[in-house]
N, C-alpha and C positions, 0 to 999 in steps of 0.2 A: 837564550838557550838554543843551541841548534838541534834540529832533528836528530835521533838516532835512527839510522835507517835498518841497522842491524838488530836492535831492539824490536822495530816494528815488523820485522820479518820474523822474530822469534815469535811475538805474538799471532801472527798470522796463522804460523805453522800449529801453534798449539791450539788455535780455534779449529783448524782443519782437523787435527789428530782427534779431538774432543768430539767432533762432529762424525767424522768418517769413521772412526775405530776407538769406540768410547772404551773399550776393554785393554787396549793397549798401554803397557807401561812405558812411559817416556822420562826423560829428564834432561834439561838445558842446564849446561855449565854457562855461570854466570861472569867469567873472568873477563870476557871480552866485552862486557857492558861498560858504561860511563861508572865506575865505582869512585866513592870518595878516597882519598889519599890512604885514610886509614883503612877502609874496607879492602882496598887492593893489596894493602901489606898483609893484614890478616889472611887473606884469602891466599897470596903466594906464599905464607907461610905453611900452609897445610897442603899444598898440591905437590904431586910426585915431580912432575917439571911443567916446563911450558908447552904449548902445542896440543893439548889435550882437544878433542873436536867439541863442536858447540851442542849437538844433540846425540843421545843416545837412546835407541829404542831396543827395550830389552825383551826381545820377540824372537826365538830361534825359527829359522826359515831354512829349509833345504839343508846345506851342509854348514851355515853360519850359527853362531850363538848369539848374535843381535847385529844391529846396524848403527854404525857410527857415521854422523854427519858433520862437516866442516861447511857452515852456512856462510855466505857472502851476501851481500847486497846485490840488488838487480844493478849490472854493468860494471861490477868490479873485475878488472882484469886480472885471469889467474895467469896465464899465460904470455910470454913474450912472443913475437913474430916468429923467433926460431924454435918454438916449442918448449924452451926453457921455463922455469916458475917465473913469474913476474916479479918476485922480490925475496929476500933471503927468508923472511918471515913466512910466507906460502911454501916454501920449499922445506921449511922444518914443519911445517904442519902437513906436507904431503908425505915427508919421511915418518912421521907419527901415525898417519894413517895407514900407510904401508905395514909398518910395526902391529899395527891391530888385524891387520889383513892376515900375517903371519901367524896371529895368535886365534884364528878362526873366526872374525869378525868380517862382516861387509862394511867397506866403507867408502864414502865418496865426499869431494868437494863440489859444491854446488853454487851458482851464483843465481838469486832471484825465487820467488815463490812458484812459479811453473816448473821449475828444473827440480826444485826440493821435493814437489808434488809428485814429479813424475818417479821420482826416485822412492820415494815411500811407498807410493802405489805398487811399484814393481815389486821392490822386497816384500812387503805384507800380502800380496797377493800370490806369492809363490806356495807350494805345498809345505808344509811343517817337517 
């Protein structure tokens, strides 16, 4: 069985949030993980649409209602050299993040633990 780098990143981020921000409410969307065919089908049946970000932090800060983060494993290519999204899938995820920003949420797509930590710390250390 091959290692699921995204799942390990989820675990690392969850451990960081529990340690550094124990009162913060957060939720991971599990559709990006290696689900069985039956689990994937059941999950798809109850989702609004694809492209929902991996992590939601339910803490208002500044002018934002909460924070959505699309997590990518370290080294994942997000942009082509011309600045366009690296794939149609990433483009769709970016569109969803933009829709969430339009609804009053802060949102990011980041690759690797250090980048995720920087976004979380920057967001949660803002005034409410």
